C-alpha positions in Angstrom: -16.6 -21.4 -11.7 -16.0 -17.9 -10.4 -18.9 -16.3 -12.4 -21.3 -18.6 -10.5 -19.9 -17.9 -7.1 -20.4 -14.6 -5.2 -17.8 -14.1 -2.6 -19.4 -11.1 -0.9 -17.1 -9.9 1.9 -18.9 -9.6 5.2 -19.7 -5.9 5.9 -18.3 -6.3 9.4 -14.9 -6.9 8.0 -14.8 -3.3 6.7 -16.4 -1.4 9.5 -13.3 -0.4 11.3 -10.6 2.2 10.7 -7.2 3.4 12.0 -5.5 6.7 12.5 -2.8 7.6 10.1 0.8 8.0 11.3 0.3 5.2 13.9 1.9 1.8 14.3 -0.5 -1.0 13.5 0.3 -4.2 15.4 -1.5 -7.4 14.6 -4.5 -7.5 16.8 -4.5 -3.7 17.4 -7.7 -2.2 18.6 -9.5 -0.3 15.7 -11.7 2.6 16.4 -13.2 4.0 13.2 -15.8 2.7 10.7 -16.3 3.2 7.0 -19.5 5.1 8.0 -17.5 7.5 10.1 -17.7 10.3 7.5 -21.4 9.8 6.8 -23.5 12.2 8.9 -26.8 11.7 7.2 -28.8 8.9 9.1 -30.8 8.2 6.0 -27.7 7.6 3.9 -26.2 5.4 6.6 -29.4 3.3 6.8 -29.7 3.0 3.0 -26.2 1.7 2.8 -26.7 -0.9 5.6 -29.9 -2.0 3.8 -27.8 -3.1 0.7 -26.5 -6.0 2.8 -29.9 -7.0 4.2 -31.7 -8.4 1.1 -30.4 -11.6 -0.4 -32.6 -11.5 -3.5 -30.4 -10.3 -6.4 -33.0 -8.2 -8.2 -34.0 -6.4 -5.0 -30.3 -6.0 -3.9 -29.5 -4.5 -7.3 -32.5 -2.1 -7.1 -31.4 -0.9 -3.7 -27.8 -0.4 -4.9 -29.0 1.7 -7.9 -31.3 3.7 -5.7 -28.4 4.5 -3.3 -26.1 5.5 -6.2 -28.8 7.8 -7.7 -29.8 9.3 -4.3 -26.2 9.8 -3.0 -24.0 10.4 -6.1 -21.3 12.1 -3.9 -21.3 9.5 -1.1 -18.1 8.2 0.5 -19.8 4.8 0.1 -20.0 4.7 -3.7 -17.3 2.1 -4.1 -19.0 -0.6 -2.0 -22.4 0.4 -3.4 -21.2 -0.2 -7.0 -19.6 -3.4 -5.8 -23.0 -4.7 -4.6 -24.5 -3.6 -7.9 -21.9 -5.5 -9.9 -22.2 -8.7 -7.9 -26.0 -8.5 -8.1 -25.8 -8.0 -11.9 -23.7 -11.2 -12.2 -26.3 -13.1 -10.2 -28.9 -11.8 -12.6 -26.9 -12.7 -15.7 -26.5 -9.0 -16.7 -22.8 -9.3 -17.4 -22.2 -6.1 -19.4 -23.8 -4.1 -16.5 -21.7 -6.0 -14.0 -18.5 -5.1 -15.9 -19.4 -1.4 -16.0 -20.5 -1.3 -12.4 -17.5 -3.2 -11.3 -15.0 -1.1 -13.2 -16.4 2.1 -11.5 -16.1 0.5 -8.1 -12.5 -0.5 -8.8 -11.8 3.0 -10.0 -12.7 4.3 -6.6 -11.1 1.4 -4.6 -8.8 -0.7 -6.9 -7.7 -3.1 -4.1 -10.8 -5.4 -4.1 -9.6 -8.9 -4.9 -13.1 -10.4 -4.5 -14.5 -8.1 -7.3 -11.3 -8.4 -9.4 -11.6 -12.2 -9.7 -15.3 -11.9 -10.6 -14.6 -9.4 -13.4 -11.6 -11.4 -14.6 -13.8 -14.5 -15.1 -16.4 -12.4 -17.0 -13.6 -10.9 -19.2 -12.2 -14.3 -19.9 -15.7 -15.5 -20.8 -16.0 -12.5 -23.2 -12.6 -13.2 -24.7 -11.2 -9.9 -23.3 -8.1 -11.8 -22.5 -5.7 -8.9 -21.7 -8.2 -7.4 -19.2 -8.9 -10.8 -17.7 -5.2 -11.5 -17.1 -4.6 -8.1 -15.7 -7.4 -8.3 -13.2 -6.5 -11.9 -12.2 -2.9 -10.9 -11.6 -3.9 -7.8 -9.7 -6.2 -9.9 -7.5 -3.3 -12.3 -6.7 -1.0 -9.4 -5.8 -3.6 -8.0 -3.5 -4.3 -11.4 -1.9 -0.6 -11.7 -1.1 -0.5 -8.1 0.3 -3.6 -7.7 2.5 -4.4 -9.4 5.8 -7.5 -11.5 5.6 -9.0 -14.8 6.8 -7.2 -17.8 5.4 -10.2 -19.7 4.1 -11.4 -16.6 2.2 -8.0 -16.0 0.8 -7.7 -19.5 -0.6 -11.1 -19.4 -2.2 -10.3 -16.1 -3.9 -6.9 -17.4 -5.0 -8.5 -20.4 -6.6 -10.9 -18.1 -8.5 -8.1 -15.8 -9.6 -5.9 -18.6 -10.8 -8.9 -20.1 -12.6 -9.6 -16.8 -14.4 -6.0 -16.6 -15.4 -5.8 -20.2 -16.6 -9.1 -19.8 -18.4 -7.8 -16.9 -20.4 -4.5 -18.5 -21.2 -5.9 -21.9 -22.1 -8.6 -20.3 -24.4 -5.8 -18.6 -26.3 -3.7 -21.8 -26.1 -6.0 -23.7 -28.3 -4.7 -21.5 -31.2 -1.4 -20.5 -29.7 0.1 -23.6 -28.1 2.9 -21.6 -26.3 0.2 -20.4 -23.9 -1.1 -23.9 -22.9 1.8 -24.5 -20.5 1.3 -21.3 -18.5 -2.4 -21.9 -18.6 -2.1 -25.4 -17.2 0.3 -24.0 -14.5 -2.4 -21.5 -13.5 -5.0 -24.2 -13.3 -2.7 -26.4 -11.2 -2.6 -23.5 -8.7 -6.4 -23.2 -8.8 -6.8 -26.9 -8.1 -4.4 -26.7 -5.2 -6.4 -23.9 -3.7 -9.8 -25.5 -4.2 -9.6 -29.3 -4.8 -13.4 -29.7 -4.7 -14.3 -27.5 -7.7 -15.2 -29.7 -10.7 -15.1 -26.7 -13.2 -11.3 -26.3 -12.5 -10.7 -30.0 -13.3 -13.0 -30.0 -16.4 -11.1 -27.1 -18.0 -7.7 -28.5 -16.9 -8.8 -31.9 -18.5 -9.6 -30.2 -21.8 -6.2 -28.3 -21.7 -4.3 -31.5 -20.9 -6.0 -33.4 -23.7 -5.0 -30.6 -26.1 -1.4 -30.8 -24.8 -1.4 -34.6 -25.3 -1.4 -35.6 -21.7 -4.2 -38.2 -22.1 -4.1 -39.9 -18.7 -4.2 -36.8 -16.6 -6.9 -35.4 -18.9 -9.0 -38.5 -18.4 -8.6 -38.3 -14.6 -9.7 -34.7 -14.5 -12.6 -35.1 -16.8 -13.8 -38.2 -14.8 -13.7 -36.2 -11.6 -15.7 -33.4 -13.2 -18.3 -35.8 -14.6 -18.8 -37.4 -11.2 -19.1 -34.1 -9.2 -21.1 -31.8 -11.4 -24.5 -32.5 -12.9 -24.1 -29.6 -15.3 -20.7 -30.6 -16.5 -21.4 -34.3 -16.7 -22.6 -34.5 -20.4 -19.7 -32.5 -21.7 -17.1 -34.2 -19.6 -18.3 -37.7 -20.6 -18.3 -36.7 -24.3 -14.7 -35.5 -23.9 -13.8 -38.8 -22.2 -15.4 -40.8 -25.0 -13.1 -39.0 -27.5 -10.0 -39.8 -25.3 -10.9 -43.6 -25.2 -8.9 -43.7 -21.9 -9.4 -45.2 -18.5 -9.8 -42.8 -15.6 -9.2 -43.1 -11.9 -11.2 -40.0 -11.1 -8.4 -39.1 -8.7 -6.8 -36.1 -10.3 -3.4 -34.8 -9.2 -3.4 -31.9 -6.8 -0.2 -30.3 -5.6 -1.2 -28.8 -2.4 2.0 -26.9 -1.9 1.1 -24.7 -4.9 -1.4 -22.9 -2.8 0.5 -22.7 0.4 2.4 -19.6 1.3 6.1 -20.3 0.7 7.9 -21.3 3.9 10.2 -18.7 5.4 13.7 -19.3 4.2 16.4 -20.0 6.7 18.5 -17.0 7.8 21.6 -16.4 5.7 25.0 -16.2 7.2 24.8 -12.4 6.8 21.6 -12.3 8.9 23.0 -14.7 11.4 26.1 -12.5 11.9 23.9 -9.4 12.5 24.5 -5.7 12.5 27.7 -3.7 12.5 26.3 -0.2 12.7 26.7 2.6 10.1 30.3 3.6 11.2 31.5 0.2 9.9 30.5 1.4 6.3 32.5 4.6 6.4 36.0 3.3 5.6 35.1 1.6 2.4 32.2 3.8 1.4 33.2 7.3 2.5 31.1 9.2 -0.1 28.0 7.2 0.5 28.5 7.5 4.3 28.9 11.3 4.2 26.0 11.9 1.9 23.8 9.6 4.0 24.7 11.6 7.1 23.1 14.7 5.6 19.8 13.0 4.8 16.6 13.3 6.7 16.7 9.5 7.3 20.0 9.7 9.2 18.7 12.6 11.2 15.2 11.3 12.0 16.1 10.9 15.7 19.1 12.5 17.3 20.2 13.0 20.9 20.0 16.6 21.9 22.8 18.9 20.6 22.4 22.7 20.5 23.2 22.8 16.8 20.4 20.4 16.0 17.6 22.6 17.4 15.4 24.2 14.7 12.6 25.4 17.0 12.2 28.9 18.5 13.0 28.6 22.2 13.8 32.3 22.6 12.5 34.1 25.8 8.8 34.7 25.6 8.1 32.1 23.0 4.9 30.2 23.5 2.1 28.3 21.8 -1.6 28.6 22.6 -4.7 26.9 21.5 -8.0 26.0 23.1 -6.5 22.9 24.6 -3.7 24.6 26.6 -0.6 26.7 26.6 3.1 25.7 26.1 5.9 28.1 27.0 9.4 27.5 25.6 12.7 28.5 27.1 16.3 27.5 27.7 18.3 27.0 30.9 20.7 24.0 30.9 19.0 23.0 27.6 15.7 23.8 25.8 12.5 23.0 27.6 8.7 23.1 27.3 6.7 24.3 30.2 3.2 22.9 30.5 1.0 23.7 33.5 4.0 24.9 35.5 6.1 21.7 34.8 9.3 21.8 32.7 10.0 19.0 30.2 13.5 19.1 28.8 14.5 18.2 25.2 16.5 15.0 25.2 16.0 14.1 21.5 15.1 15.9 18.3 12.8 14.2 15.8 13.2 15.3 12.2 15.4 17.8 10.5 13.8 18.9 7.2 10.2 20.0 7.1 9.3 19.9 10.7 10.9 19.0 14.0 9.5 17.3 17.1 11.0 16.9 20.5 11.1 14.0 23.0 11.8 14.0 26.7 13.2 11.0 28.6 11.3 9.7 31.6 13.2 8.2 34.6 12.3 4.7 33.4 13.9 5.3 30.0 10.8 5.8 28.0 10.7 8.7 25.5 7.6 10.9 25.5 7.0 13.1 22.4 6.2 16.7 23.4 2.7 17.9 22.2 3.8 20.6 19.8 6.4 20.7 16.9 8.2 23.4 15.0 7.2 23.7 11.3 10.3 24.9 9.4 8.5 26.1 6.3 6.1 28.3 8.3 8.6 29.1 11.0 6.0 28.5 13.7 4.9 26.1 16.4 2.1 23.7 15.5 0.0 21.0 17.3 0.9 18.2 15.0 -1.5 15.6 16.4 -4.3 18.1 16.2 -3.6 18.3 12.5 -3.4 14.6 11.7 -5.7 13.1 14.3 -9.5 12.9 14.0 -11.7 15.1 16.2 -11.7 14.1 19.8 -8.1 13.0 19.8 -6.9 13.0 23.5 -3.2 13.3 22.6 -3.9 16.6 20.8 -5.1 18.2 24.1 -2.0 19.9 25.3 -3.1 20.0 29.0 -3.3 16.2 29.0 0.5 15.9 28.6 2.2 13.8 30.0 -0.7 11.7 31.3 -1.3 9.9 28.0 1.8 7.8 28.1 0.9 5.1 25.5 -0.5 7.7 23.0 2.5 10.0 23.2 5.2 7.3 23.8 7.9 7.6 21.1 8.8 3.9 21.1 5.2 2.8 20.5 4.2 5.4 18.0 7.3 6.6 16.1 10.3 4.4 16.6 9.2 1.7 14.1 10.2 4.1 11.3 12.4 6.7 13.0 15.0 4.3 14.5 16.9 1.2 13.3 16.8 -2.3 14.6 14.0 -1.8 17.0 13.3 -4.5 19.5 10.3 -4.9 21.8 10.7 -5.5 25.5 10.7 -9.2 26.3 8.5 -8.9 29.3 5.8 -6.6 30.8 2.4 -5.5 29.7 3.6 -2.8 27.3 6.4 -4.3 25.2 6.4 -1.5 22.7 6.5 1.3 25.2 9.8 -0.2 26.6 11.3 -1.1 23.2 15.0 -0.5 22.5 16.9 0.3 19.4 20.5 -0.1 18.2 20.7 3.1 16.2 18.9 6.4 16.2 17.6 7.5 12.8 17.4 5.2 9.7 20.8 3.7 9.1 22.6 2.0 6.2 21.5 -1.5 7.3 17.8 -0.7 7.3 18.0 -0.4 3.5 20.9 -2.7 2.7 20.7 -5.4 5.3 22.9 -6.5 8.2 26.6 -5.9 7.3 28.7 -7.6 10.0 29.4 -10.6 7.7 30.0 -8.3 4.7 32.6 -6.3 6.7 34.2 -9.5 7.9 34.4 -11.0 4.4 35.6 -7.7 2.9 38.5 -7.6 5.3 39.4 -11.1 4.2 39.3 -10.1 0.5 35.9 -11.7 -0.3 33.2 -9.3 -1.2 29.6 -10.4 -0.6 27.6 -7.3 -1.0 24.4 -6.7 0.9 21.3 -5.6 -1.0 22.3 -3.7 -4.2 19.4 -1.7 -5.5 20.9 -1.7 -9.0 20.3 -5.5 -9.1 16.9 -5.5 -7.2 13.7 -5.8 -9.2 11.0 -3.2 -8.6 9.0 -5.3 -6.1 12.2 -6.0 -4.0 13.2 -2.3 -4.1 9.9 -1.0 -3.1 9.6 -3.5 -0.3 12.7 -1.9 1.3 11.2 1.6 1.2 7.7 0.3 2.2 9.1 -0.5 5.6 8.6 3.1 6.6 6.5 4.6 3.7 3.6 2.2 3.8 1.1 3.4 6.4 -1.2 0.4 6.1 1.5 -2.2 7.1 0.3 -4.6 9.9 3.3 -5.7 11.9 4.1 -8.5 14.3 6.6 -8.8 17.1 9.3 -11.3 15.8 10.5 -14.5 17.5 13.4 -12.5 19.1 11.2 -9.4 19.7 12.4 -7.8 16.4 10.1 -5.1 15.1 11.7 -3.5 12.0 14.2 -6.2 11.2 14.4 -10.0 11.1 17.1 -12.4 12.4 15.2 -15.6 11.8 14.4 -15.6 8.1 16.2 -15.3 4.8 15.2 -11.6 4.5 16.2 -8.9 6.8 12.9 -7.2 6.1 10.2 -8.6 8.4 7.0 -10.0 6.9 4.2 -7.4 7.0 0.7 -7.3 5.5 -1.5 -4.4 4.7 -4.7 -3.6 6.5 -7.5 -3.2 3.9 -7.8 0.4 2.9 -11.4 0.6 3.8 -10.4 0.0 7.4 -9.0 3.5 7.6 -10.8 6.7 8.5 -11.9 8.5 5.3 -9.6 11.4 6.2 -6.9 9.4 4.4 -8.7 9.6 1.0 -10.4 11.9 -1.4 -13.9 10.8 -2.4 -12.5 9.7 -5.8 -10.4 7.1 -4.0 -7.0 8.7 -4.2 -4.8 9.0 -1.1 -4.9 12.3 0.6 -2.0 11.7 3.1 1.7 11.4 2.3 2.0 8.6 4.8 0.3 6.3 2.2 2.9 7.1 -0.5 3.8 3.5 -1.2 0.2 2.5 -1.4 -0.3 5.2 -4.0 2.8 4.3 -6.0 1.9 0.6 -6.1 -1.4 1.5 -7.8 0.5 3.0 -10.7 1.0 1.3 -14.0 4.6 2.3 -13.8 4.9 -0.2 -10.9 2.3 -2.8 -11.8 3.0 -3.1 -15.5 6.5 -1.6 -15.7 9.7 -1.8 -13.7 9.6 1.5 -11.8 10.6 1.5 -8.1 11.4 4.3 -5.6 15.1 4.2 -6.6 14.1 5.0 -10.2 13.7 8.6 -9.2 15.1 9.0 -5.7 18.7 8.3 -4.4 19.8 9.0 -0.7 23.4 9.3 -1.7 23.4 12.5 -3.7 25.8 15.3 -2.8 23.3 18.1 -3.0 20.9 17.2 -0.2 20.9 20.7 1.2 19.1 22.0 -1.9 17.4 18.6 -2.8 15.5 17.6 0.2 13.5 14.9 -1.6 16.7 13.3 -3.0 15.6 13.5 -6.6 18.0 12.0 -9.1 17.0 14.5 -11.8 16.2 17.6 -9.7 17.2 20.0 -12.4 15.8 18.0 -15.3 12.7 16.3 -13.7 11.3 15.0 -17.0 14.2 12.5 -17.2 12.5 10.5 -14.5 9.8 9.6 -17.0 11.6 9.9 -20.4 13.9 7.0 -19.5 10.9 4.7 -19.9 8.9 6.9 -22.3 11.5 8.1 -24.8 8.8 8.6 -27.5 8.0 12.0 -26.0 11.6 13.3 -25.8 11.7 14.8 -29.3 8.3 16.5 -29.3 7.2 17.2 -25.8 4.8 20.0 -26.7 2.6 17.8 -28.9 2.1 15.5 -25.8 1.6 18.3 -23.2 -0.2 20.9 -25.3 1.8 23.5 -23.5 5.1 25.3 -24.2 8.1 23.0 -23.7 9.6 25.4 -21.1 6.4 25.8 -19.1 5.6 24.2 -15.8 2.8 22.3 -17.5 5.3 20.5 -19.7 6.8 18.9 -16.7 5.5 15.3 -16.6 4.9 15.5 -12.9 2.6 18.6 -13.2 -0.1 16.5 -14.8 0.7 12.9 -13.7 1.8 13.6 -10.2 0.0 16.8 -9.1 0.6 18.4 -5.7 -2.6 17.2 -3.9 -1.3 15.1 -1.0 -1.1 16.5 2.6 2.4 16.5 4.0 3.8 18.6 6.8 1.7 21.7 6.1 2.4 21.7 2.4 1.1 19.8 -0.6 3.3 16.9 -1.8 3.0 15.2 -5.2 0.7 12.2 -5.6 2.6 9.1 -6.4 -0.3 7.3 -8.1 1.1 8.5 -11.5 -2.1 8.5 -13.6 -3.5 10.1 -16.6 -5.6 13.1 -15.5 -9.4 13.0 -16.0 -12.1 15.4 -14.8 -15.3 13.4 -14.8 -14.9 12.6 -11.1 -14.1 16.2 -10.4 -17.4 17.1 -12.0 -19.1 14.6 -9.7 -17.3 15.3 -6.4 -15.9 18.8 -6.9 -12.3 20.0 -6.9 -11.9 19.7 -3.1 -12.7 16.0 -3.1 -11.4 15.1 -6.6 -8.6 17.6 -7.4 -7.9 17.8 -11.1 -4.3 18.7 -12.2 -5.5 21.2 -14.9 -7.5 23.2 -12.4 -4.6 23.6 -10.0 -3.2 26.1 -12.5 -6.4 27.1 -14.4 -8.3 28.0 -11.2 -10.6 30.3 -13.2 -12.0 27.3 -15.1 -14.3 24.5 -14.0 -14.3 20.7 -14.2 -16.5 20.7 -17.3 -14.0 22.8 -19.2 -11.1 20.5 -18.0 -13.0 17.4 -19.1 -13.7 18.9 -22.6 -10.0 19.8 -23.0 -8.8 16.4 -21.9 -11.3 14.7 -24.2 -10.1 16.7 -27.2 -6.5 15.7 -26.4 
């Protein structure tokens, strides 16, 4: 089935991008293209040409020419994707696997390519790889926003690849027949017109002793495929059965599950963080110290971190800001004073918002960086060239671009609700709580409080009982930059009152829809706003049970010296040794460095500091085994290698040799 069908995504679907650190509403206008970092007109045209020729041999030739001519291009992932799909059309399956694997290395989230490779791997009896790629494709299809008809076709192909692998093994290991048939049932539900699905399912049913369903499926395949007809008829002859040629298809197996009805807890709603204090005093007090609790606060003198002393000012080519204090701190821009009504942030950097007469909050154009102890133009740092909100003298004209409710509140406040009327519902949004409160992570607690007072404990979300997908979904509300959000039935933005989960449904925008500033050329994320996207690429998450709460806890008593809320701050290797105990007794043999050295900390190699945060480098959460071949191709600036962060006097070739020896 799938190896014969090329599902080439339309180029237009990936020609847009989105700024980082910005709310993405469903239907938001997008302004960047995947070509935005390609300045060479010849390179741009060569890439566009890959999609102009339908003949497989010519298309493969053009892809190979592009790869050879532009070996450091931003566009290598889609170029290798074109090459792999052309190789499949040409029957060059080993080439397709090699080309496809390299494309996925640069951009792993490509379900169309994953399902093609999964079917090739099942064909080659590489069953473990086939099952991995098929399941990854299904995960991505549930995560990313895309056209419904394309999603269903890809789901059918992914389920078919998974079923094909399991059934092939099931002929010698019968315990795998049932899960294989289940996968083929899903495939049939997603594409009820594909005879190859029913042919394979018929063979599996015959092996399982289900003669009648086997006969129906084989009859359908024989009547709807010239190529399958001889084999299907031969199998029917062996069965000696009568067939209706109307195979069973359970349509609901392919439909998205219906939203569950709201629980009593969700119906009762939110009690606010103060309601948690009496029963959970330790958790309440430790939470109050965290950056989440202090993400947005009404002005108080003791909350101010910035330098508002007389004469303080910030200058750049876009304008001048003078700071001062009279009744409260203010920023003076072009002779007009804007007073601080709210502070934003309390750890690494602090921003400030002023309140307009109509209630809207406007974020002031500069922020105070705590580590450098200096004022910075934050939007100038994170926005692409030409950003209007980074021009200081424009403030406060750019109301939507600098409006707090529209750009920041989705992650910096709790229980945000869009305005029910007007042309700008997000600009006039309201929130129940400043900062990120208890109920953003544990769910609405009014019913829990009511039941507890009556002596019946019905706990809200308990992370100790949540699986890793559930746990990460909570954190992803704020730490997944690519989330595409919708305004709920009751105008909810970061909570739900109409479904069985307090976390609203959200999808991810495809990663190639973002400006390339978000990535290194080797495909890894460059910005800390994509921290969940990076973590969910890791084998720790995909193949294991790791979640954010495996390493972080917001209720530790030492937050003042542990700003990242690490569970094992003084013994960081414990974050990894819990799942990898085989290294506990002889760490040096694994790390090739002294046990007490920085390089014998797991995070030094597997989570290097290569991600842009607030003017410092944070650790990558992709958690991978370091290599240097891509560093040799792209250079340390576009493919930073962990070894070379310390051994800066060496080069990528040396690092690759050392890693190869190990």
